[in-house]
GULUMLO-84919 format. One line per field, with one value per residue (C-alpha): x, y, z; residue in three letters. Coordinates in steps of 0.02 Angstrom, whole numbers. Each point is the difference from the previous one (the first is absolute). Last residue first. Example, Ala and Ser with C-alpha at 12.3 -4.5 7.8 and 13.67 -1.06 7.14 Angstrom:
2
px <- c(684; -69)
py <- c(-53; -172)
pz <- c(357; 33)
zavo <- c(SER; ALA)
***
This chain:
556
px <- c(105; -46; 183; 26; -148; 64; 173; -75; -102; 155; 93; -140; 0; 188; -21; -142; 104; 149; -106; -81; 170; 48; -153; 43; 172; -79; -110; 155; 75; -152; 44; 9; 17; 119; 101; 29; -42; 20; -91; 10; 159; 6; 28; -41; -33; -54; 71; -94; 36; -154; 80; 177; -51; 145; 44; 7; 35; -114; -72; 5; 181; 48; -3; 149; 112; 7; 64; 16; -175; -79; -176; -161; 56; -24; 91; -6; -4; -60; 114; 123; -35; 27; 123; -20; 123; -10; -99; 36; 187; 109; 6; 139; -106; 129; 1; -188; -8; 159; -55; -168; 83; 121; -137; -118; 55; 184; -50; -109; 149; 111; -129; 12; 191; 79; 116; -30; -132; -95; 13; -70; -145; -46; 10; -132; -118; 12; -30; -173; -45; 6; 42; 169; 2; 142; -91; -144; 96; 142; 8; 89; 69; 135; 186; 79; 182; 56; 147; -113; -116; 147; 56; -173; -17; 173; -30; -166; 78; 139; -120; -128; 126; 40; -185; -12; 142; -82; -164; 78; 93; -158; -101; -106; -40; -98; -47; 28; -169; 80; -55; -125; 68; 86; -129; -2; -156; -14; -112; -128; -11; -33; -141; -72; -1; 106; -86; -87; 113; 158; 4; 90; 150; 16; 93; 114; 48; 26; 112; 126; 155; -68; -169; 84; 29; -150; 22; 175; -72; 169; -49; 170; 29; 156; 41; 157; 119; -91; 14; 186; 22; -92; 101; 164; -44; -36; 149; 121; -68; -100; -140; 41; 104; -118; -13; -62; -181; -7; -71; -164; -36; 28; -167; -98; 57; 37; -172; -78; 82; 1; 164; 87; 148; 92; 170; -46; 18; 147; -79; 83; 158; 85; 90; -62; -170; -52; -112; -74; -71; -106; -40; -163; -52; -184; -32; 135; -25; 31; 105; 120; 141; 104; -149; -18; 182; -9; -156; 89; -22; 105; -2; -165; -91; -71; 5; -127; 33; -177; 10; -83; -9; -99; -67; 30; 3; 186; 34; -91; 106; 160; -61; -57; 157; 114; -93; 11; 189; 21; -95; -168; -45; -148; -74; -163; -21; -84; -152; -117; -134; -174; -123; -133; 129; 156; 148; 138; 126; -22; 43; 154; 56; -29; 104; 141; 8; -18; 156; 99; -34; -112; -169; -103; -120; -108; -159; 30; -109; 156; 166; 95; -93; -119; -5; -171; -21; -169; -95; -71; -166; -184; -64; -67; 128; 41; 183; -50; -104; 143; 126; -118; -4; 189; 15; -114; 107; 161; -51; 1; 56; 172; 121; -147; 51; -132; -68; -131; 59; -77; -22; -185; 48; 115; -117; -140; 99; 46; -179; -57; 106; -102; 108; 101; 127; -32; -31; 40; 80; 23; 190; 90; 179; 16; -146; -24; -89; -117; 77; -11; -133; -8; -158; -30; -120; -53; -165; -58; -64; -106; -45; -93; -11; -175; 37; 143; 62; 118; 5; -62; 116; 104; 181; 35; 120; -130; -64; 163; -23; 2; 166; 85; 96; 11; -112; -73; 146; -71; 33; -72; -83; 43; -69; -134; -146; 51; 83; 36; 109; -24; 150; 24; 137; 174; 86; 187; 71; 55; -83; -161; -107; -40; -141; -101; -183; -111; -124; 2; -87; -87; -43; -73; -19; 67; -93; -48; 59; -101; -181; -35; 93; 169; -12; 34; 159; -25; 54; 172; 36; 140; -117; -11; -67; -143; -65; -176; -21; -17; -126; 5; 122; -76; -178; 47; 97; -151; -113; 122; 8; -188; -6; 100; 158; 60; -61; 91; -138; -15; -10; -61)
py <- c(1748; 95; 18; -186; -37; 120; -80; -173; 57; 73; -162; -101; 117; -22; -189; 9; 107; -117; -154; 91; 44; -183; -55; 128; -82; -168; 87; 67; -174; -77; -180; -137; -177; -110; -49; 185; 138; 181; 115; 188; 47; 187; 106; 179; 144; 164; 174; 132; 86; -85; -69; -5; -109; 21; -161; -51; -186; -131; 5; -190; 10; -100; 155; 62; -124; 117; -53; -182; 4; 33; 60; -101; -120; -187; -102; -189; -168; -148; -130; -84; -128; 118; 140; 173; 20; 5; -159; -186; 32; -154; -113; -53; 47; 128; 72; 36; 162; 73; -47; 85; 159; 2; -30; 138; 158; -19; -32; 156; 104; -80; 52; 178; -2; -6; 146; 30; 130; -138; -108; 146; 20; -183; 10; 139; -131; -95; 168; 13; -180; 14; 174; 69; 143; -85; -165; -97; -50; -127; 31; -137; -10; -124; 5; -158; 15; -16; 120; 142; -34; 10; 162; 76; -55; 64; 167; 18; -26; 127; 135; -46; 30; 173; 43; -72; 108; 153; -44; -18; 165; 89; -46; -125; 53; -142; -68; -182; -79; -158; -111; 86; 32; 170; 66; 120; -31; -149; -99; 141; -9; -187; 26; 140; -117; 55; -6; 166; 128; -106; -30; 153; -18; 138; -95; -84; 165; 85; -140; 16; -110; -100; -10; -119; -136; -110; 30; -72; -173; -80; -180; -73; -180; -105; -127; -50; 37; 163; 54; -40; 106; 147; -9; -11; 153; 108; -73; 43; 175; 51; 79; 34; -79; 46; 137; 131; -60; -70; 162; -53; -124; 134; 87; -161; -73; 165; 62; -160; 13; -182; -22; 126; 99; 118; -53; 39; -163; -27; -154; -165; -87; 170; 107; -67; -82; -106; -137; 130; 87; -153; -55; 95; 64; -51; -186; -131; -158; -187; -20; -146; 16; 111; 113; 36; 49; 108; 89; 32; -112; 32; 190; -8; -66; 153; 102; -107; -135; -4; -174; -106; -189; -119; -167; -163; -100; -39; 180; 62; -114; 74; 179; -18; -95; 131; 141; -88; -25; 182; 86; 61; 174; -27; -136; -7; -186; -88; -68; -40; -132; 1; -145; 85; 46; -106; 0; -124; 131; 93; -154; -45; 182; 6; -156; 64; 164; -89; -102; 147; 95; 141; -28; 42; -118; -143; 100; 35; 125; 91; -66; 48; 132; -54; 9; -29; 14; 70; 11; 175; 43; 21; -142; -173; -13; -179; 44; 162; -94; -121; 141; 88; -157; -15; 180; -27; -147; 100; 169; 132; 17; -40; 20; -21; -34; 72; -57; 84; 178; 102; 163; -24; -175; 71; 139; -128; -118; 138; 57; -182; -38; 113; 52; 134; 85; -45; -143; -96; 53; -151; 1; -26; -14; -90; 87; -95; 85; -88; -25; 151; 64; 164; 74; 77; -140; -92; -71; -123; -173; -121; -184; -118; -170; -61; -28; -120; -94; 144; 140; 162; 149; -51; 58; 150; -30; 6; 165; 88; 157; 160; 89; 134; -122; -175; -151; -142; -72; -142; -40; -168; -97; 110; -83; 34; -67; 8; 164; 50; 153; 94; 102; 174; 13; -19; 97; -23; -157; 12; -165; 74; -20; 180; -34; 127; -53; -44; -115; -77; -166; -94; -184; -119; 155; 58; 111; 180; 82; 63; -24; -152; 85; -65; -45; 138; -40; -47; 131; -15; -41; -122; -109; -132; 135; 41; 174; 33; 120; 186; 86; 159; -54; -170; 64; 139; -127; -115; 143; 47; -182; -12; 167; -58; -84; 24; -128; -107; -105; -188; -122; -176)
pz <- c(2467; -157; -47; 23; -113; -132; 5; -17; -150; -82; 30; -80; -150; -20; 2; -127; -119; 17; -36; -147; -72; 14; -98; -134; -6; -39; -128; -88; -7; -85; 35; -132; 69; -104; 152; 35; -123; 52; -119; -32; 92; 29; -150; -37; 118; -75; -22; -96; -167; -73; -158; 68; 146; 120; 91; 183; 21; 77; 176; 7; -52; -155; -112; 101; -90; -148; -171; 53; 73; -172; 36; 10; 137; 22; 134; -21; 90; -103; 79; -117; -136; -147; 45; 72; 142; 189; 28; 25; 19; -21; 152; 118; 150; 54; -178; -7; 98; -75; -175; 21; 65; -145; -128; 58; 89; -45; -181; 1; 60; -132; -131; 69; -17; 173; 42; 184; -44; -92; 155; 99; -121; 15; 191; -11; -71; 164; 82; -71; 39; 189; 64; 55; 125; 99; 30; -77; -155; -1; -190; -95; -176; -49; -43; -72; -47; -181; -3; -53; 147; 120; -82; 20; 180; 50; -87; 89; 171; -36; -58; 133; 140; -67; 3; 175; 64; -76; 84; 172; -15; -60; 152; 92; 178; 80; -172; 45; -31; -71; 144; 115; 177; 1; -122; -145; -107; -117; 118; 1; -189; 7; 124; -106; -151; -148; -171; -30; 82; -4; -188; -68; 117; 131; 137; -126; -82; 168; 62; -140; 22; 146; -86; -122; 128; -46; -187; -10; 37; -47; -37; -41; -54; 23; -134; 96; -144; -32; 182; -9; -156; 77; 160; -96; -103; 152; 97; -140; -23; -153; 99; 182; 137; 140; 131; -125; -14; 177; 71; -79; 139; 132; -12; -5; 166; 87; -52; 65; 171; 55; -93; 114; -70; 121; -67; -178; -99; -117; -80; 43; -60; -6; -129; -167; 19; -151; 74; 118; -153; -37; 178; 8; -171; -9; -25; -20; -100; -6; 158; -24; 126; -115; -35; 186; 20; -156; 63; 164; 152; 155; 7; -95; 152; 88; -160; -90; -127; -71; -73; -134; -2; -110; 60; -91; 163; -3; -49; 155; 109; -72; 17; 180; 51; -78; 85; 168; -19; -61; 142; -60; -60; -114; -107; -98; -34; -145; -88; 144; -24; -76; -10; 104; 131; 11; 120; -47; -57; 164; 104; -101; 5; 189; 31; -107; 94; 168; -40; -71; 162; 60; -82; 153; 88; -59; -34; -184; -95; -63; 65; -156; -103; -137; -191; -78; -188; -47; -164; -2; 82; -36; 109; -41; -139; 53; 18; 86; 128; 35; 19; 120; 108; -10; 55; 150; 56; -18; 71; -138; -180; 58; -82; -118; -178; -114; -168; -111; 30; -141; 94; 40; 59; 133; 55; 0; 112; 122; 30; -9; 153; 115; 149; -87; 113; 184; -27; -157; -164; -111; -17; -165; -61; -167; -87; -163; -146; -120; -171; -116; -121; -96; -76; -172; -50; 157; -62; 132; -46; 98; -2; 116; -84; -42; -185; 43; -154; -46; 125; -76; 1; -149; -8; -112; -144; -138; 71; -43; 105; -101; -17; 106; 107; -79; 4; 103; 99; 104; 183; 53; 141; 149; 155; 132; -102; -181; -47; -180; -29; -164; -56; -72; 41; 72; 139; 26; 84; 181; 43; 70; -157; -46; -125; -99; -2; -149; 88; 173; -26; 140; -18; 127; 103; 168; 12; 37; 160; 146; -53; 109; 142; 59; 183; 129; 95; 181; 124; 79; 182; -42; -101; 137; 116; -116; -33; -60; -144; 41; -112; -102; -132; -26; -8; -120; -103; -10; -54; -138; -51; -20; -92; -149; -62; -177; -124; -129; -81; 2; -144; 40)
zavo <- c(ASN; ASP; ALA; GLN; ASN; GLU; ASP; GLN; THR; ALA; LEU; ASP; ALA; LYS; ALA; ALA; ARG; VAL; MET; GLU; ARG; VAL; ASP; ALA; LEU; LEU; GLN; LYS; ALA; ASP; TYR; VAL; ILE; GLY; ASP; LYS; ILE; THR; TYR; LYS; ILE; GLY; GLY; VAL; ARG; GLU; THR; GLU; GLY; THR; GLU; ASP; ASN; LEU; LYS; VAL; ALA; GLY; THR; GLY; TYR; LEU; VAL; LYS; LEU; ASN; GLU; LEU; PRO; ASN; GLU; GLU; VAL; VAL; VAL; PHE; ASP; ALA; LYS; LEU; GLY; PRO; ARG; ILE; LEU; GLY; PHE; ASP; PRO; PRO; LEU; GLY; LYS; PRO; ASP; ASN; LEU; GLU; GLN; ALA; GLY; HIS; LEU; THR; ALA; SER; ARG; ILE; VAL; GLU; VAL; PRO; HIS; PHE; GLY; ALA; GLU; ARG; LEU; LEU; GLU; PHE; GLU; ARG; ILE; TYR; ASP; PHE; GLY; TYR; LEU; LYS; TYR; ILE; PHE; GLY; SER; ASP; SER; GLY; THR; THR; VAL; ARG; GLY; GLY; ARG; ASN; LYS; TYR; GLU; ASN; LEU; PHE; GLN; MET; TRP; VAL; LYS; TYR; PHE; ASN; ARG; TRP; ALA; VAL; GLU; GLU; GLU; THR; GLY; TRP; TYR; PHE; TRP; TYR; SER; GLY; HIS; ALA; ALA; ARG; SER; PRO; GLN; TYR; PHE; ASP; TRP; GLN; SER; PRO; LEU; THR; TYR; GLU; GLU; HIS; TRP; ASP; ALA; ASN; ARG; ALA; ALA; MET; VAL; ASP; ARG; SER; ALA; GLU; TYR; ILE; THR; MET; THR; PRO; ASP; ILE; GLY; PHE; GLY; LEU; GLU; LEU; PHE; ARG; GLU; GLN; LEU; ALA; ASN; TRP; SER; GLU; SER; GLY; PRO; GLY; ASP; VAL; GLN; ASP; TRP; LEU; ARG; ALA; VAL; ASN; GLY; PHE; ARG; HIS; GLN; GLU; ASN; GLN; TYR; ASN; TYR; ASP; LEU; PRO; TRP; ASP; GLN; VAL; SER; TYR; ASP; SER; LEU; MET; SER; GLU; PHE; LEU; GLY; TYR; TYR; HIS; THR; MET; MET; ASP; LEU; GLY; ILE; GLU; ALA; ALA; ASP; LEU; ALA; THR; MET; ARG; GLY; VAL; GLY; MET; GLN; GLY; LEU; HIS; ALA; VAL; THR; GLY; LEU; GLY; HIS; GLN; GLN; ALA; GLU; ASP; ILE; LEU; ALA; GLU; MET; ILE; PRO; PRO; ASP; PHE; SER; GLY; LEU; LYS; LEU; GLY; ASP; ILE; ARG; GLN; GLY; GLU; VAL; GLU; GLN; ALA; ALA; ALA; TRP; ARG; VAL; TRP; GLU; ARG; ALA; THR; GLU; PRO; SER; ASN; VAL; PRO; GLY; GLN; ASP; TRP; ALA; GLU; GLY; PRO; ARG; VAL; TYR; THR; TYR; MET; ARG; PRO; ALA; VAL; ILE; GLU; ASN; ARG; ALA; ALA; LYS; ALA; LYS; GLU; GLY; LEU; SER; TRP; ILE; MET; PRO; GLY; HIS; GLY; VAL; GLY; ARG; SER; THR; THR; ILE; GLY; HIS; GLY; MET; TRP; LEU; LYS; TYR; VAL; TYR; GLU; PRO; GLN; SER; ALA; LYS; PRO; VAL; GLY; GLY; THR; HIS; ALA; HIS; MET; ASP; VAL; PHE; GLY; PRO; MET; ILE; TYR; HIS; GLY; SER; LEU; ASP; ILE; GLU; GLN; VAL; SER; ALA; ASP; PRO; ASN; ASP; GLU; VAL; GLU; LEU; ASP; PRO; ARG; ARG; ASP; GLU; ASN; ILE; ASP; LEU; GLY; PRO; TYR; GLY; VAL; THR; GLN; VAL; SER; ALA; ILE; ARG; ASP; GLY; GLU; ILE; VAL; ILE; ASP; VAL; PRO; GLY; GLN; PRO; PRO; ALA; GLY; THR; GLY; ASP; ILE; LEU; THR; VAL; GLY; ARG; LEU; ILE; LEU; ARG; ASP; TYR; PRO; GLY; ASP; GLY; GLU; ASP; ILE; GLY; ARG; PRO; THR; THR; GLU; PRO; ARG; GLY; GLY; ASP; GLN; ALA; HIS; LEU; ALA; PRO; ALA; SER; GLY; ALA; THR; LEU; LEU; ILE; ALA; ALA; ALA; LEU; LEU; ALA; GLY; ARG; HIS; ASN; TRP; THR; THR; ARG; MET)
***
């Protein structure tokens, strides 16, 4: 049977109003988080027995240049074929177009979408994700829809939330019962375990074996998010994880980096580092540790983040023997880097981050409160942030970006992650900002897309010894796509939910163009702009609730 592509209507709007204005029940086993609202009957179209995306320009995720027009045939949740159907500027060759109807199955569900003039890419992979939570963003669907509205069809939670809750959400996402990306669950050592601390190689191995065996609705963990552990414990965690086909990524924080730099961790088998911790420390020139101010206190968040950037001129810099040796050794070990430059960008220009275009309509009041200067809230370190701090961070970024670009040029794998929810960075929007920062670092736009698609998929599948099942557009792989009307290679800003500002020469007025049009996950077509409209309504309702509370308090 043939179905029609419809936008969502009043029923969904009513459901969103109910969701935004109500407080779902909390469950202790869910880590005190509300249950995720199930996917509505009109949220997403498909999957179909056959769906054809007609006449689109393809950016396939491999680093190849765009090609089009092509017709992409999707059967269920898989890509069936990609067919070239003509040449730019000429009429489509109808003889080349694949048939919509399914042979020998007149009752098959079929659909076609005309995407002439549009661009299509593989679904994006966010390699460093957190699903809000109290006190920032308690409703998971707020975060999920920001992700999906920005083309993120796969996320690696480090972690998404409490372990058992995360596995439950992973199961729902796998069944497409909720509007959410495909989830990979990485957990911290000792999480959800009641057998005491992980404080020895023996307890480390025992915990990994226990965690690997946990199952919720058929879903298990995918890897470990490691931190500052003593070397023998770190080595045991990594070795045991490898034996169970689990991936490993580490935030090698300042409290442990004196004994475990990025090079040290790579040498004992760590798959990937996230952020920058341990990278510069692998190339220090005058000391074996950073030249800390003598009044430094790690518990002081401005000390912690303000001094990181002071490393920029304490290392053997670009072109030095240690710089080149580190890159070559990382390459030999197949070491991955997920830099998350976006999450620290406010450090080099706090006013720009604080006044980003999307905060007014898309940032929940609770999330905004979390961003404000605080001695206790992680990443809210603006106690007295000044020009000297920002200049140091700009210098830091120059060196950091050069390392990433050179590593990519030598064949190293650099992925895209966001770590949003801190430091004025918002889910979805600031994942796209990572694209712009990679471009600033020297990546060609198609290399940026490759980092956001194929490289992330490879990193997630390598520990299992499997080829990627998504992350590029090839027959047989998952039908995950991002569709946009403008050319994203010419201007990455068109991928933001707020689009890009452009002068209309006919009217003489400015307008916003872009924003992702469709996010397709597992062959299900989502109206990305409607997902973001849902988020705006959640924010509007939350602000209205606060205003009502303020009025009631004033009356009392």
